[in-house]
C-alpha positions, 0 to 999 in steps of 0.5 A: 650836813653836820660834821659831827654826824659824819664823824659819828658815821665814819667812826661807827663804820670803823668800829663795826669792822673791829666788831667783825674782826673781834668776833673772828678773833674770839673764834680763831683763838677759842676764846668763846668761853674765856669768861666761862658760862657767864654773861654779861659778867665775866665768870660771875664777876664785874671785875675779873680776878683770874686773868687769862688771854682768852678772858681778855679777848672775850671781854674786850670783844664784849666791851667793844660790841656793847660800845658799838651797840650804843653808837649804832643806836645813836647813829640810827636815831640821828640819821632818822631825824637828819636824813629821814626824807631819803627813802632808804634811811629809816630801813637801814637805821632799823636794820643796823640796830636790830642786827647788832642786838641780834648778834649780841643775843646769839653770842650771849646764848652761845656762852650761857647755853651753848650752841650747835656749830651750824647755828654759831656760824650764823653769828658772823653773817648777822654781824655782817648785815649790821655792818653793811647797814651802818656802811650804807647809812654812812654813804647816804650821809655823805651823799646828801652833800653830793660828795659823790654822785650816784643819783643818775646810775642806770643799771640794766636787768642783766647787771641787776640780776648779777648784783642781787645774785652775787650778794645773796650768794656771798652770804652763803660763802660767808656762812661756809667760811664761818662753819669752817672755823666753828667746826675746827676744819681749817687744817683738815685739808693740808694742801690747796686748792685740793684737799690733798694735791698728790691724791685728788679724791672726794672728801672722806668725812664731814670736816673735809666736806665743810672745808672743800665746800667752802673752797668750792663756794669761794672759787665760784664767787671769784669766777662770777665776780670776775665775769661781771667785772668784765661786763662792767669794764666793757659796758659801764665805763660811763657809769663811774660808781658801778664801774669802780665798785666792780673793780674794787669787788674783784680786787677784794675777792682776789685778796680773799682767795689769796689770803685763804690759801695763805691761811692753809700754807701758814698753818693758821697765821692769826694775822692772815686769818683776820685779813681773810675776814676783813676782805670778805667784810669789805666785799659784802659792804661794796656788794650791798651798796650795789644792791642799794643802787639797783633799788633806785634803778627803776626810779632813775630809769623812769626819770630818764624815760620821762625826760626823753618823752618830754624832749620828743614832745617839745614843739620845734622852734622855727628858725629866725628869718 
């Protein structure tokens, strides 16, 4: 595989992380209207004159997202031509570009016309899908040269159900987290893990429901991933890719929960809040890769079954006298 394609894939994957963090930074600093209601220009100007911190953050996010849109397009076309024979390549190439364009259009619509907080919360999730598609494309590119062996992975039905279920559920967790930011409900509950530790009670308003709903969702995915990690430790030590994917997933979800608590205790420290977004992005990438392995599972199982049948049908060679 050409080294230049590998470099492009790696740089595009890293760049997509910056797009995700840039979007989170825009939301956390209330910089969404840093360029006014103008898009793609800033306050109707090609080169802004009235420079503010919010303008710099919003404009930088637009420029980075635009540059990554071009990089994703180039990567998608190049991958299509270079490794299009791999079943997943064309689908991932389309997915990566389609969703980065979609997230740009949703962002533009929010600037020009404004959007409901519940709709804006989808924006991060859409960017996350594009990142996951780029990440998987990168893994496919390196997989061609057998940099790591994931071709012989066999996953049973129970593990497959957990992988698909957790991946879908993680998107719900992502959405509720984005909704917390967009509704400015981050500090509506001053304590953790309960809204007010000294007086446990049900949420009393919409913002408390949003915040506590996200905490409950995050707590459940932590328990779920912990349980499946135990299954992987007990039954998948021989399947190195699956085994380590779940170990990494549990580490990431643990960091996600810890950083979420620190966000409350630090009263929205910006760096911790960005780390919170970073951990969930990485976790979704790992889970997406496990889903990719599940889609290959039937093929691998059939190959293994056919090989076993062939071994059984081989005639026994009589011993040499």
